[in-house]
C-alpha atoms as a printed R data frame, in Angstrom:
    type eleno elety resid chain resno       x       y       z
1   ATOM     1    CA   ASN     A     1  91.340  96.918  64.998
2   ATOM     2    CA   GLN     A     2  91.702 100.203  66.729
3   ATOM     3    CA   VAL     A     3  90.428 103.871  66.049
4   ATOM     4    CA   GLY     A     4  90.784 106.773  68.344
5   ATOM     5    CA   GLY     A     5  91.110 110.768  68.184
6   ATOM     6    CA   TYR     A     6  93.329 113.576  70.599
7   ATOM     7    CA   LEU     A     7  92.082 116.837  70.439
8   ATOM     8    CA   GLU     A     8  94.304 119.862  72.137
9   ATOM     9    CA   THR     A     9  92.970 123.379  72.515
10  ATOM    10    CA   ASP     A    10  93.614 126.860  74.618
11  ATOM    11    CA   ILE     A    11  90.829 128.459  76.240
12  ATOM    12    CA   ASN     A    12  91.753 131.488  78.180
13  ATOM    13    CA   SER     A    13  95.107 129.985  78.938
14  ATOM    14    CA   VAL     A    14  93.861 126.827  79.960
15  ATOM    15    CA   VAL     A    15  94.766 123.670  77.799
16  ATOM    16    CA   VAL     A    16  92.398 121.593  77.261
17  ATOM    17    CA   ARG     A    17  92.906 117.946  75.639
18  ATOM    18    CA   LEU     A    18  91.068 115.009  75.010
19  ATOM    19    CA   ASN     A    19  91.923 111.402  74.267
20  ATOM    20    CA   ALA     A    20  89.525 108.744  72.891
21  ATOM    21    CA   ARG     A    21  90.230 104.982  71.563
22  ATOM    22    CA   HIS     A    22  88.241 102.095  71.111
23  ATOM    23    CA   GLN     A    23  90.064  98.832  70.526
24  ATOM    24    CA   ASP     A    24  88.547  95.349  69.260
25  ATOM    25    CA   ARG     A    25  90.887  92.477  69.533
26  ATOM    26    CA   LEU     A    26  90.592  88.900  68.133
27  ATOM    27    CA   VAL     A    27  93.344  86.145  69.499
28  ATOM    28    CA   ARG     A    28  93.629  82.488  68.163
29  ATOM    29    CA   TYR     A    29  95.854  80.240  69.961
30  ATOM    30    CA   VAL     A    30  96.779  77.213  70.682
31  ATOM    31    CA   ALA     A    31  98.166  75.633  74.204
32  ATOM    32    CA   THR     A    32 100.216  72.431  74.622
33  ATOM    33    CA   GLN     A    33 101.167  71.358  78.426
34  ATOM    34    CA   SER     A    34 103.711  68.323  78.410
35  ATOM    35    CA   GLY     A    35 105.542  68.910  81.646
36  ATOM    36    CA   ARG     A    36 104.359  65.350  82.805
37  ATOM    37    CA   THR     A    37 103.271  62.606  80.726
38  ATOM    38    CA   ILE     A    38 100.112  62.259  82.553
39  ATOM    39    CA   ASN     A    39  99.222  65.984  81.528
40  ATOM    40    CA   GLN     A    40  99.843  65.972  78.213
41  ATOM    41    CA   ASN     A    41  97.201  68.124  75.981
42  ATOM    42    CA   THR     A    42  96.702  70.465  73.620
43  ATOM    43    CA   GLN     A    43  93.667  73.225  73.199
44  ATOM    44    CA   PHE     A    44  92.826  75.654  70.663
45  ATOM    45    CA   SER     A    45  91.256  78.644  72.258
46  ATOM    46    CA   ARG     A    46  90.008  82.071  70.367
47  ATOM    47    CA   ALA     A    47  89.118  84.879  72.620
48  ATOM    48    CA   LYS     A    48  87.733  88.202  71.507
49  ATOM    49    CA   SER     A    49  88.111  91.340  73.621
50  ATOM    50    CA   THR     A    50  87.017  95.311  73.309
51  ATOM    51    CA   ALA     A    51  88.523  98.242  75.243
52  ATOM    52    CA   ASP     A    52  87.501 102.083  75.025
53  ATOM    53    CA   THR     A    53  89.164 104.881  77.125
54  ATOM    54    CA   PHE     A    54  88.926 108.094  77.552
55  ATOM    55    CA   ASP     A    55  90.332 110.856  79.301
56  ATOM    56    CA   LEU     A    56  89.797 114.728  79.185
57  ATOM    57    CA   ASN     A    57  92.300 117.034  81.667
58  ATOM    58    CA   PHE     A    58  93.164 120.601  81.630
59  ATOM    59    CA   LYS     A    59  96.604 122.509  82.424
60  ATOM    60    CA   LYS     A    60  96.950 125.791  83.674
61  ATOM    61    CA   ASP     A    61  99.911 128.053  84.745
62  ATOM    62    CA   ILE     A    62  99.838 130.792  87.470
63  ATOM    63    CA   ASN     A    63 102.557 133.018  87.719
64  ATOM    64    CA   SER     A    64 102.791 135.093  90.585
65  ATOM    65    CA   THR     A    65 105.817 136.931  92.820
66  ATOM    66    CA   LEU     A    66 105.620 133.696  95.192
67  ATOM    67    CA   GLY     A    67 106.402 131.535  92.492
68  ATOM    68    CA   ASN     A    68 105.394 129.629  89.343
69  ATOM    69    CA   ASN     A    69 102.443 126.943  89.526
70  ATOM    70    CA   THR     A    70 101.363 124.499  87.149
71  ATOM    71    CA   LEU     A    71  98.010 122.719  88.080
72  ATOM    72    CA   ILE     A    72  96.736 119.457  86.055
73  ATOM    73    CA   GLY     A    73  93.405 117.906  86.669
74  ATOM    74    CA   GLY     A    74  91.052 115.375  84.872
75  ATOM    75    CA   ILE     A    75  89.181 112.843  84.693
76  ATOM    76    CA   SER     A    76  89.397 109.240  82.991
77  ATOM    77    CA   GLN     A    77  87.020 106.343  81.810
78  ATOM    78    CA   ASN     A    78  88.280 102.590  81.310
79  ATOM    79    CA   TYR     A    79  86.021  99.619  79.755
80  ATOM    80    CA   TRP     A    80  86.976  96.542  79.093
81  ATOM    81    CA   ASN     A    81  85.613  93.230  77.937
82  ATOM    82    CA   MET     A    82  86.243  89.728  76.901
83  ATOM    83    CA   THR     A    83  84.867  86.449  75.905
84  ATOM    84    CA   SER     A    84  86.610  82.907  74.849
85  ATOM    85    CA   ILE     A    85  85.962  79.457  73.900
86  ATOM    86    CA   SER     A    86  88.486  76.703  74.342
87  ATOM    87    CA   THR     A    87  88.558  72.936  73.509
88  ATOM    88    CA   ASP     A    88  89.817  72.480  77.304
89  ATOM    89    CA   ALA     A    89  87.359  70.032  78.911
90  ATOM    90    CA   VAL     A    90  87.686  72.207  82.410
91  ATOM    91    CA   PHE     A    91  87.199  75.637  81.060
92  ATOM    92    CA   PRO     A    92  85.517  75.343  77.834
93  ATOM    93    CA   SER     A    93  84.296  78.942  77.502
94  ATOM    94    CA   ASN     A    94  85.700  82.045  79.712
95  ATOM    95    CA   ARG     A    95  84.501  85.732  80.183
96  ATOM    96    CA   GLY     A    96  85.761  88.520  81.971
97  ATOM    97    CA   SER     A    97  85.000  92.661  82.396
98  ATOM    98    CA   SER     A    98  86.200  95.561  83.959
99  ATOM    99    CA   SER     A    99  85.494  99.288  84.076
100 ATOM   100    CA   SER     A   100  86.967 102.343  86.127
101 ATOM   101    CA   ASN     A   101  86.315 105.620  86.633
102 ATOM   102    CA   GLY     A   102  88.722 108.269  87.844
103 ATOM   103    CA   ILE     A   103  89.491 111.634  89.250
104 ATOM   104    CA   TYR     A   104  93.204 113.059  89.354
105 ATOM   105    CA   ALA     A   105  94.766 116.268  89.750
106 ATOM   106    CA   GLN     A   106  98.362 117.378  90.253
107 ATOM   107    CA   ASN     A   107  99.663 120.557  91.582
108 ATOM   108    CA   ASP     A   108 103.730 121.590  91.054
109 ATOM   109    CA   PHE     A   109 105.061 124.806  92.768
110 ATOM   110    CA   LYS     A   110 108.188 126.357  92.063
111 ATOM   111    CA   LEU     A   111 109.210 128.984  95.045
112 ATOM   112    CA   THR     A   112 110.785 132.486  93.801
113 ATOM   113    CA   GLY     A   113 114.289 133.022  95.066
114 ATOM   114    CA   PHE     A   114 114.686 130.203  97.007
115 ATOM   115    CA   GLN     A   115 113.761 127.387  93.641
116 ATOM   116    CA   THR     A   116 111.969 125.349  96.052
117 ATOM   117    CA   LEU     A   117 109.874 122.449  94.411
118 ATOM   118    CA   LEU     A   118 107.022 121.119  95.694
119 ATOM   119    CA   LYS     A   119 104.808 118.476  94.248
120 ATOM   120    CA   LEU     A   120 101.281 117.396  95.235
121 ATOM   121    CA   GLY     A   121  99.152 114.926  93.172
122 ATOM   122    CA   TYR     A   122  96.202 112.902  93.988
123 ATOM   123    CA   ARG     A   123  94.231 110.429  92.286
124 ATOM   124    CA   THR     A   124  90.733 108.213  93.249
125 ATOM   125    CA   GLU     A   125  89.042 105.530  91.117
126 ATOM   126    CA   ASN     A   126  86.380 103.257  91.288
127 ATOM   127    CA   PHE     A   127  86.793 100.101  89.519
128 ATOM   128    CA   THR     A   128  84.424  97.219  88.747
129 ATOM   129    CA   GLN     A   129  85.446  93.731  88.090
130 ATOM   130    CA   ASP     A   130  83.462  90.269  86.898
131 ATOM   131    CA   SER     A   131  84.295  87.183  85.393
132 ATOM   132    CA   LEU     A   132  82.539  83.635  84.791
133 ATOM   133    CA   SER     A   133  83.232  82.274  88.412
134 ATOM   134    CA   LEU     A   134  82.772  84.874  90.715
135 ATOM   135    CA   ALA     A   135  79.394  84.970  92.565
136 ATOM   136    CA   THR     A   136  79.085  88.553  92.912
137 ATOM   137    CA   LYS     A   137  81.181  91.343  90.714
138 ATOM   138    CA   GLN     A   138  84.697  92.753  92.710
139 ATOM   139    CA   LYS     A   139  84.132  96.820  93.314
140 ATOM   140    CA   TYR     A   140  87.134  98.935  94.729
141 ATOM   141    CA   ASN     A   141  87.597 102.537  95.561
142 ATOM   142    CA   LEU     A   142  91.302 103.035  95.449
143 ATOM   143    CA   HIS     A   143  93.257 105.965  96.367
144 ATOM   144    CA   ALA     A   144  96.826 107.074  95.207
145 ATOM   145    CA   SER     A   145  98.721 110.220  96.350
146 ATOM   146    CA   GLU     A   146 102.370 112.192  96.074
147 ATOM   147    CA   LEU     A   147 103.950 114.187  97.940
148 ATOM   148    CA   ALA     A   148 107.371 115.463  97.460
149 ATOM   149    CA   LEU     A   149 109.828 118.258  98.032
150 ATOM   150    CA   LEU     A   150 112.971 119.096  96.081
151 ATOM   151    CA   GLN     A   151 115.315 121.565  97.364
152 ATOM   152    CA   PRO     A   152 118.539 122.615  95.690
153 ATOM   153    CA   VAL     A   153 121.306 123.230  97.847
154 ATOM   154    CA   ASN     A   154 123.372 125.421  95.022
155 ATOM   155    CA   LYS     A   155 124.084 125.616  91.327
156 ATOM   156    CA   PHE     A   156 124.775 121.595  91.187
157 ATOM   157    CA   ASN     A   157 123.676 119.916  93.908
158 ATOM   158    CA   SER     A   158 119.815 119.270  95.218
159 ATOM   159    CA   LEU     A   159 118.038 116.706  97.829
160 ATOM   160    CA   TYR     A   160 114.765 115.920  97.737
161 ATOM   161    CA   ILE     A   161 112.446 113.621 100.097
162 ATOM   162    CA   ARG     A   162 109.155 111.783  98.743
163 ATOM   163    CA   ARG     A   163 106.368 110.268 100.312
164 ATOM   164    CA   ALA     A   164 103.951 108.329  97.556
165 ATOM   165    CA   LYS     A   165 100.345 106.028  97.725
166 ATOM   166    CA   SER     A   166  99.915 103.412  95.017
167 ATOM   167    CA   PHE     A   167  97.463 100.789  93.686
168 ATOM   168    CA   SER     A   168  97.768  98.015  91.444
169 ATOM   169    CA   VAL     A   169  94.450  95.971  90.484
170 ATOM   170    CA   PRO     A   170  94.498  92.446  89.813
171 ATOM   171    CA   ASN     A   171  94.505  91.484  86.056
172 ATOM   172    CA   THR     A   172  90.796  90.726  85.228
173 ATOM   173    CA   ASP     A   173  91.803  87.488  83.866
174 ATOM   174    CA   TYR     A   174  92.620  86.350  87.191
175 ATOM   175    CA   ILE     A   175  89.509  87.437  89.197
176 ATOM   176    CA   GLY     A   176  87.729  83.805  90.154
177 ATOM   177    CA   ASN     A   177  89.078  82.350  86.621
178 ATOM   178    CA   MET     A   178  90.702  79.510  88.627
179 ATOM   179    CA   TRP     A   179  90.311  76.507  90.786
180 ATOM   180    CA   PRO     A   180  89.584  77.019  93.308
181 ATOM   181    CA   VAL     A   181  87.746  80.422  92.929
182 ATOM   182    CA   VAL     A   182  89.825  83.267  94.687
183 ATOM   183    CA   ALA     A   183  88.720  86.499  94.428
184 ATOM   184    CA   LEU     A   184  92.022  88.606  94.695
185 ATOM   185    CA   ARG     A   185  92.182  91.962  97.015
186 ATOM   186    CA   PRO     A   186  93.915  95.233  94.943
187 ATOM   187    CA   GLN     A   187  97.724  95.809  95.891
188 ATOM   188    CA   THR     A   188  98.305  99.070  97.608
189 ATOM   189    CA   GLY     A   189 101.693 100.328  98.730
190 ATOM   190    CA   PHE     A   190 103.470 103.238 100.416
191 ATOM   191    CA   GLU     A   191 106.565 104.191  99.701
192 ATOM   192    CA   LYS     A   192 108.970 106.803 101.211
193 ATOM   193    CA   GLU     A   193 112.105 108.131 100.033
194 ATOM   194    CA   ILE     A   194 115.415 111.138 100.289
195 ATOM   195    CA   GLY     A   195 117.462 111.298  97.617
196 ATOM   196    CA   TRP     A   196 120.599 113.442  96.403
197 ATOM   197    CA   LYS     A   197 121.293 114.458  92.943
198 ATOM   198    CA   LEU     A   198 124.116 116.386  91.214
199 ATOM   199    CA   HIS     A   199 124.574 118.137  87.923
200 ATOM   200    CA   HIS     A   200 127.793 119.321  86.664
201 ATOM   201    CA   PHE     A   201 128.171 121.289  83.496
202 ATOM   202    CA   SER     A   202 131.473 119.315  83.039
203 ATOM   203    CA   GLY     A   203 129.413 116.631  82.312
204 ATOM   204    CA   THR     A   204 129.226 114.665  85.263
205 ATOM   205    CA   ASN     A   205 125.597 113.767  86.815
206 ATOM   206    CA   LEU     A   206 125.073 111.449  90.517
207 ATOM   207    CA   SER     A   207 122.607 110.588  92.242
208 ATOM   208    CA   LEU     A   208 121.821 108.452  95.421
209 ATOM   209    CA   ARG     A   209 118.851 107.463  97.022
210 ATOM   210    CA   TYR     A   210 117.543 105.698  99.895
211 ATOM   211    CA   TYR     A   211 113.904 103.771 100.167
212 ATOM   212    CA   ILE     A   212 111.382 102.240 102.200
213 ATOM   213    CA   ASN     A   213 108.100 100.559 100.356
214 ATOM   214    CA   ASP     A   214 105.827  98.906 102.041
215 ATOM   215    CA   ILE     A   215 103.299  96.530 100.154
216 ATOM   216    CA   THR     A   216  99.783  95.468 101.151
217 ATOM   217    CA   ASP     A   217  98.450  92.239  99.284
218 ATOM   218    CA   GLU     A   218 101.251  92.063  96.892
219 ATOM   219    CA   ILE     A   219 100.104  90.023  94.038
220 ATOM   220    CA   ALA     A   220 102.448  87.390  92.953
221 ATOM   221    CA   TYR     A   221 102.290  83.801  91.530
222 ATOM   222    CA   ASN     A   222 100.656  80.882  93.503
223 ATOM   223    CA   PRO     A   223 102.572  77.496  92.188
224 ATOM   224    CA   LEU     A   224  99.757  75.530  93.641
225 ATOM   225    CA   THR     A   225  97.365  77.126  90.931
226 ATOM   226    CA   SER     A   226  98.919  78.393  88.509
227 ATOM   227    CA   ALA     A   227  97.694  81.696  88.969
228 ATOM   228    CA   GLN     A   228  97.993  84.577  91.205
229 ATOM   229    CA   LEU     A   229  97.796  85.383  95.067
230 ATOM   230    CA   ASN     A   230  98.020  87.769  97.803
231 ATOM   231    CA   LEU     A   231 100.938  87.992 100.054
232 ATOM   232    CA   PRO     A   232  99.293  90.085 103.022
233 ATOM   233    CA   GLN     A   233 102.741  92.182 103.684
234 ATOM   234    CA   THR     A   234 105.900  92.643 102.213
235 ATOM   235    CA   GLN     A   235 108.317  95.517 102.297
236 ATOM   236    CA   ARG     A   236 111.379  96.661 100.034
237 ATOM   237    CA   LYS     A   237 114.056  99.090 100.869
238 ATOM   238    CA   GLY     A   238 117.389  99.607  99.578
239 ATOM   239    CA   ILE     A   239 119.780 102.202  98.321
240 ATOM   240    CA   ASN     A   240 119.971 103.117  94.335
241 ATOM   241    CA   PHE     A   241 123.148 105.002  93.411
242 ATOM   242    CA   SER     A   242 123.889 106.088  89.753
243 ATOM   243    CA   GLY     A   243 126.655 108.202  88.228
244 ATOM   244    CA   GLU     A   244 128.034 108.956  84.772
245 ATOM   245    CA   PHE     A   245 131.431 111.360  84.500
246 ATOM   246    CA   ILE     A   246 133.452 112.405  81.498
247 ATOM   247    CA   PRO     A   247 137.494 111.942  82.724
248 ATOM   248    CA   PHE     A   248 138.615 113.231  79.614
249 ATOM   249    CA   ARG     A   249 137.381 114.347  75.751
250 ATOM   250    CA   ASN     A   250 135.735 111.578  73.817
251 ATOM   251    CA   LEU     A   251 135.261 108.992  76.560
252 ATOM   252    CA   ILE     A   252 132.115 108.783  79.120
253 ATOM   253    CA   ILE     A   253 132.066 106.520  81.985
254 ATOM   254    CA   GLY     A   254 129.284 105.259  84.181
255 ATOM   255    CA   SER     A   255 127.918 103.411  86.676
256 ATOM   256    CA   THR     A   256 124.551 101.474  88.515
257 ATOM   257    CA   ILE     A   257 124.136 100.097  91.567
258 ATOM   258    CA   ASP     A   258 120.900  99.041  93.522
259 ATOM   259    CA   LEU     A   259 120.979  96.948  96.601
260 ATOM   260    CA   ARG     A   260 118.149  96.188  98.385
261 ATOM   261    CA   ASN     A   261 116.523  93.822 100.908
262 ATOM   262    CA   ALA     A   262 112.804  92.787 100.123
263 ATOM   263    CA   THR     A   263 111.204  90.640 103.377
264 ATOM   264    CA   ILE     A   264 107.396  89.251 103.624
265 ATOM   265    CA   THR     A   265 106.903  90.651 106.919
266 ATOM   266    CA   ALA     A   266 103.729  88.896 107.453
267 ATOM   267    CA   GLY     A   267 101.064  85.508 107.337
268 ATOM   268    CA   THR     A   268 102.913  82.120 106.654
269 ATOM   269    CA   TYR     A   269 105.932  83.028 105.204
270 ATOM   270    CA   ASN     A   270 106.992  85.875 107.815
271 ATOM   271    CA   GLY     A   271 110.466  86.651 107.358
272 ATOM   272    CA   LYS     A   272 110.903  84.981 103.958
273 ATOM   273    CA   THR     A   273 112.769  86.936 101.733
274 ATOM   274    CA   ALA     A   274 110.765  87.769  98.491
275 ATOM   275    CA   PRO     A   275 111.877  86.262  95.614
276 ATOM   276    CA   LEU     A   276 113.564  87.665  92.430
277 ATOM   277    CA   ASN     A   277 115.177  90.817  94.147
278 ATOM   278    CA   PRO     A   278 118.968  90.648  93.247
279 ATOM   279    CA   ASN     A   279 121.538  92.753  93.989
280 ATOM   280    CA   THR     A   280 122.437  94.459  90.886
281 ATOM   281    CA   PHE     A   281 125.723  96.461  89.526
282 ATOM   282    CA   SER     A   282 127.084  97.672  86.158
283 ATOM   283    CA   ILE     A   283 129.639  99.900  84.397
284 ATOM   284    CA   ARG     A   284 129.583 101.242  81.289
285 ATOM   285    CA   ALA     A   285 131.785 102.912  79.145
286 ATOM   286    CA   LYS     A   286 131.571 104.739  75.738
287 ATOM   287    CA   TYR     A   287 134.509 106.335  73.438
288 ATOM   288    CA   ASN     A   288 133.452 108.468  70.833
289 ATOM   289    CA   PHE     A   289 136.067 108.338  68.082
290 ATOM   290    CA   THR     A   290 134.781 110.872  65.998
291 ATOM   291    CA   TYR     A   291 131.626 112.815  65.880
292 ATOM   292    CA   ASN     A   292 129.625 109.728  64.335
293 ATOM   293    CA   GLN     A   293 131.341 106.355  65.488
294 ATOM   294    CA   SER     A   294 131.865 105.048  68.984
295 ATOM   295    CA   LEU     A   295 132.066 102.192  71.027
296 ATOM   296    CA   SER     A   296 130.274 101.190  73.581
297 ATOM   297    CA   THR     A   297 131.079  98.469  76.223
298 ATOM   298    CA   GLN     A   298 128.829  97.233  79.734
299 ATOM   299    CA   TRP     A   299 129.513  94.789  82.503
300 ATOM   300    CA   ASN     A   300 126.764  93.185  84.292
301 ATOM   301    CA   TYR     A   301 126.257  91.709  87.691
302 ATOM   302    CA   VAL     A   302 123.452  90.220  89.103
303 ATOM   303    CA   SER     A   303 123.580  88.605  92.277
304 ATOM   304    CA   ARG     A   304 122.122  85.313  94.049
305 ATOM   305    CA   GLN     A   305 118.539  85.583  94.334
306 ATOM   306    CA   VAL     A   306 115.249  83.503  95.568
307 ATOM   307    CA   THR     A   307 113.567  81.179  92.871
308 ATOM   308    CA   SER     A   308 109.995  82.828  91.486
309 ATOM   309    CA   ALA     A   309 107.299  81.681  93.568
310 ATOM   310    CA   ASP     A   310 109.316  80.062  96.192
311 ATOM   311    CA   TYR     A   311 108.171  81.928  98.982
312 ATOM   312    CA   SER     A   312 109.927  79.305 101.611
313 ATOM   313    CA   ASN     A   313 112.928  80.074 100.431
314 ATOM   314    CA   ILE     A   314 114.056  76.621  99.191
315 ATOM   315    CA   ASN     A   315 115.819  77.113  95.944
316 ATOM   316    CA   ARG     A   316 118.103  79.934  94.274
317 ATOM   317    CA   ILE     A   317 119.136  81.135  90.742
318 ATOM   318    CA   PRO     A   318 122.936  81.766  90.970
319 ATOM   319    CA   SER     A   319 124.727  85.191  90.475
320 ATOM   320    CA   TYR     A   320 126.541  85.598  86.985
321 ATOM   321    CA   ASP     A   321 127.914  88.541  85.520
322 ATOM   322    CA   THR     A   322 127.669  89.559  81.610
323 ATOM   323    CA   LEU     A   323 130.157  91.925  79.226
324 ATOM   324    CA   ASP     A   324 128.184  93.306  76.105
325 ATOM   325    CA   ILE     A   325 130.226  95.663  73.641
326 ATOM   326    CA   ARG     A   326 128.573  97.752  70.722
327 ATOM   327    CA   TYR     A   327 130.000  99.841  67.898
328 ATOM   328    CA   ALA     A   328 127.956 102.527  66.159
329 ATOM   329    CA   PHE     A   329 128.255 104.316  62.890
330 ATOM   330    CA   LYS     A   330 126.255 107.463  62.193
331 ATOM   331    CA   TYR     A   331 126.273 107.641  58.406
332 ATOM   332    CA   SER     A   332 124.041 110.692  57.650
333 ATOM   333    CA   LYS     A   333 121.165 112.311  59.846
334 ATOM   334    CA   ARG     A   334 118.866 109.741  58.330
335 ATOM   335    CA   ALA     A   335 120.827 106.390  58.625
336 ATOM   336    CA   ASP     A   336 122.233 104.434  61.969
337 ATOM   337    CA   PHE     A   337 124.286 101.455  61.781
338 ATOM   338    CA   SER     A   338 125.119  99.424  64.452
339 ATOM   339    CA   VAL     A   339 127.198  95.888  65.301
340 ATOM   340    CA   GLY     A   340 127.391  94.173  68.910
341 ATOM   341    CA   ILE     A   341 128.201  91.130  70.672
342 ATOM   342    CA   LYS     A   342 125.465  90.194  73.886
343 ATOM   343    CA   ASN     A   343 127.519  87.891  76.889
344 ATOM   344    CA   LEU     A   344 130.526  88.489  74.964
345 ATOM   345    CA   MET     A   345 132.183  85.737  77.356
346 ATOM   346    CA   ASP     A   346 129.523  83.087  76.297
347 ATOM   347    CA   LYS     A   347 128.924  82.738  79.886
348 ATOM   348    CA   ASN     A   348 126.368  79.663  80.693
349 ATOM   349    CA   TYR     A   349 123.779  81.371  82.608
350 ATOM   350    CA   PHE     A   350 119.856  81.676  83.598
351 ATOM   351    CA   SER     A   351 118.029  85.236  84.917
352 ATOM   352    CA   TYR     A   352 114.527  83.339  85.669
353 ATOM   353    CA   SER     A   353 113.694  80.120  87.428
354 ATOM   354    CA   VAL     A   354 110.442  79.181  88.895
355 ATOM   355    CA   ILE     A   355 108.831  76.368  90.951
356 ATOM   356    CA   ASP     A   356 105.832  74.482  90.516
357 ATOM   357    CA   TRP     A   357 103.174  72.793  92.817
358 ATOM   358    CA   SER     A   358 105.907  70.381  94.222
359 ATOM   359    CA   SER     A   359 108.241  72.526  94.702
360 ATOM   360    CA   THR     A   360 110.571  71.471  91.678
361 ATOM   361    CA   ALA     A   361 112.604  74.337  90.211
362 ATOM   362    CA   TYR     A   362 112.232  74.827  85.980
363 ATOM   363    CA   TYR     A   363 115.476  76.970  84.759
364 ATOM   364    CA   TYR     A   364 115.537  79.153  81.400
365 ATOM   365    CA   PRO     A   365 118.522  79.716  80.182
366 ATOM   366    CA   ASP     A   366 119.814  82.947  78.737
367 ATOM   367    CA   PRO     A   367 121.183  83.056  75.116
368 ATOM   368    CA   ARG     A   368 124.889  82.530  74.871
369 ATOM   369    CA   ARG     A   369 127.196  84.621  73.159
370 ATOM   370    CA   THR     A   370 124.785  86.582  70.616
371 ATOM   371    CA   PHE     A   371 125.729  88.880  67.655
372 ATOM   372    CA   MET     A   372 123.456  91.496  66.685
373 ATOM   373    CA   ALA     A   373 123.200  93.647  63.830
374 ATOM   374    CA   SER     A   374 121.021  97.108  62.939
375 ATOM   375    CA   ALA     A   375 120.539  99.569  60.448
376 ATOM   376    CA   LYS     A   376 117.915 102.834  60.907
377 ATOM   377    CA   PHE     A   377 117.156 104.774  58.339
378 ATOM   378    CA   MET     A   378 114.580 107.355  58.754
379 ATOM   379    CA   PHE     A   379 112.295 108.983  55.660
380 ATOM   380    CA   ASP     A   380 110.288 112.182  55.513
């Protein structure tokens, strides 16, 4: 069940928005474990949770001879509470709660003449988390910020630089609800990037960026406890490219490339590759036969990657590629139809694998050739 409301008004050229929501949720579920004969069991559980969110913000546009300025500021509050019961003999009941209070501000300034865009943002938030097994509540005061500068070089090209600090708190379900009891720490990140963008009237759009993201206390899966852990330090750096152009009328060709290097840079696994960080490449094409008919296709390639949770880098997910095709027909403004084939070449592959406490890898195969059809109708 969910109830909420939204209010927006203008007070002396200041746009004020209020958003509030309350949600009640009841979930009943059955969990069966059968990975090994000695661990086979079935559990019946029920969980009830409530969530309340509140956000009040304002927006003010200020124009001057120097440029255009947009200021946004606000406050937010979030509350969540959960209780559950189960037939599990080890964990027959559970509870968890969390609350947060945040203040945020953002300022976008566009300089007249040079068209330089300066973005500044800041957020501070107080978090409190509690669970059944913790001796004391976990309290955090976290900060996030962003500074970005975009400079047009000419009518079509622009350059930008950006730095940002971010945070992510652990899911309350994992705070103390494992054995042995572990109080997870918040994950924080510091990202730096530089990039180039091109937007041409002919339909050509290109973007290229180089980034470095240093993460402290990354929240990741722990195969020994089937829960979560904190990796002391990790780093991801790489190059992203995306492009799209129209070589001749009715044909659009595009491509994306993501090359990355993900490394654990401290602790027991210092120097190892962080799992599930492949290099990817795709190329796509779309041909419009008429104004309401099109045929599109896309080829995707994913490189070899380390299996999930395998911080010792013993197991790998092999590289794979797939080809998809789709025909779309727009019957009218109110009706769209399409048919398509995913994995046209019927490749046998898997995109996910994870290890357990004994470092045994389990593989989850993806669908083989799949036929799809869809119809969309719009009504007033």
